[in-house]
Every structure is written in C-alpha cells, then in structure tokens.
C-alpha positions, 0 to 999 in steps of 0.5 A: 739345842741339838747338833745333828751329825747328818747336817754337819757332815754335809755342811762342814769341811770334812775334807780338811778334817779327813786330812788333819786327823792323826793317822792313828785315828784313821783306818786303813782298808784291808785288801782291794776288792773289786768295785762295781761302778754305779753311774750317778749324776749329781747337780751341776750349775753354770753362771755365764756372761759374754766372756766368763763361765763359772761352773758350780758343782756340789761335792761330797768330801768323803765317799765310798768307792764305786760312784761314777760321777766324773763323766758326762756333763761334769767331765765336759764342764771340767775339761772345758775349764781353765782352772779348778777352784776348791774350798781349799788346796790341800797343804803339805802334810807337815803343815796340816799336822802343825795346824791340827796341833795348834787348833785342835788340841787343848792348849791349857792341858785340860783333858777332854773327858774332864770337861764333861759331866758324868752322863756325857762322859759315859755316852762318849766313852761308849761310842769310843768303845764301839769304834775300838778306840781307847777311851783316853785316846782323844783326851788332848783334843778340843771337843769339836776335834774329838766329835769330827774325828769320831764321825770320820772314823765311823765313816771309814769303818763303814767303807767311806774313803777320803781318797774317793772324795770329789776333791781328791779326784778333781785335784788328781785330774787337774794335775794330770792336765796341768790345770791351775788349782786355787782355794777359796779358804785356808785350812786354818780358817776352816779349822778355826770355824770349829775352834772358835765355837764356845766350849759348851757348844763344842761339848754338845756337838761331841755328845750328840755325835757320840749318841748317833755313832751307830747311825753315822753310816746310814745317815751319810748314805742317805745324804750321798744318795740325795747328792748322787740323784741331784735331789738338791731340795731334799738335801737342803730340807734335811740340812735345815731340819738337822742343823738347829744351832743358828751359830753353827749354821751361820758359821758353816753355811750362811757367812761362807756362802755369802763370801763365795757368792761375792767371789763369783761376782768378782770372777765374772769380771775376768774372762775365762772358764772356772770349774768351782767345786764346794760342799753340796750343802752350800748349793742347797737350802734357802741360803745357798750360793745360787740364791745369793747370786741375784743380789749381784745381778747373776743367776745360776742355771742347772746344766742338763746332762 
C-alpha cells in the first residue's frame, strides 16, 4: 500500500489541519511582495428545482496568493445565495488547540519515533532536517498528525498560505455581506477520520509523506493548475492513481460524498439559494457528489462562465 501525498492533500480536510497544527510548526512569510493576480476559472455546478438552487464549488483549502478565482460566475453565484455552506466552520482558537491535543497527540506517552523501525525513522528524520525542524519536535504527535503537519509546513515554505485558501476568502466575504455560514461537519469529525486509522497505516502515511517531501510543492502546484483550469476529469484520475488505500479513500471521499449528496437532497426541499464549497476532490472522480445525486432524482449541471 502506498499513500501518495498528491491525493491526500486534495481529498482531506487540509483547512482543518492548517488551523489545528501548533503555531510553532507554521511558517510566517517575511515581507509582503507585490503579487500579480492571475485570472482562473475553476469549475462550478448548479443543482436546481422550482424554488431551490444549490451551487457546488470545488475549493482548494490552501493556495498561493495571486489567483483571481472569486469573480465572474463564481462571484455571481455567491452574491445571489442566501447562505454559505462549507465543510466546517472554523471554531475558536482555544477549541482548535484543545481538539488537536485530544486527537493528534499520543495519549499513552509513547513517542512518535519509537513507533518506527530504524529505516523508517531515518527517512522521517531526513525530511524533518530538510524543513529545518528538530527531529524530536513532533515526538508527542500521532503519526497521521506528523504526516499532515510535515506536508503543510513544506507547502507553506514554498509559498502556499492558508489565508489565501478558498474557505478563508469565502468566509470573509460572507461576513461582510452578513450571509449566514454553516458547516457540513465538525473539526472533531474531520480530525477523527485520521485518528481512527490503524497505527500501521498512519505510519505508512507518514513515511510516504517524508519520502516525497521534496516534491510536495510541485505536486500541489499540478493539482492547483488542474483546479484553476477546471480539468475535473484529470484531477479525478490523479486522485484515483495516487490514493491506493481503500480504507483511506472510503473514509476521506466515498462516505463523506454520500453524506453530502444526501444533505443536498434534503436541502432541495427548502426554498432558497445555497452556495456550497467543499474540497475539489469531492467533485471529481467516480464517487463524486455529482455522480451520487441521480440516486435522489437530482442532477448537477456545469455553469458556463
């Protein structure tokens, strides 16, 4: 089994983990260089009946500054909506840190590196060194938490910024316009998806992440390019190619997509306009939300803009 980082980053709740990882593990950009805005047009879908509209937008939870996606058809759909629905609503900082301490830290006091064999430990420590992080820094973490923290730090060092992510921008716009914001899941649920994985699978995830740390930025750039140019089929193929653990695929995508398709079906019984943004990986591939909607007598149509 290989858990390839390129798929996990697209499919998982990176927004949650970007908020949850300790501040010491995050990097702060120095200076504020001028950014040239590049216009991009990610895919947007709509589900409609006589009195209800649900817009479906695929988000990327962490982006580099300078992508102009919140305009044209996306902005029109957002402005026409009554409320915003995200994977989750960001909790207060104290709650975030408490959840991280509860779910991402080893509760038995066993150190992270003591759970690895010598070869895996060497790979992990080499990756930590490349990022300038002391080898013992994540010893209190569960393996899954160390894996995602490693990838997030690598992305931040290469210019990705959680504050440039889709959810951050949509949330800010909704607050300015007094648009209600709701979440489909809680942070505890999203962190729990990882925390309930068997330890052996978590360690494999961590070691594979460490092996690919040099490629983190280029892989994420490729996925963002596909998102930005609305290449949804290519994005789905890339995810299917990389996420070869069926357990993780089902936990991150299949089960959650089924829950959200059911949520959309229930929402169609209530008049109004909803702008729904979830990770772009949930709107690509054979188990995408759009592919599950016909079971409820619904169909999602691409919005041309």
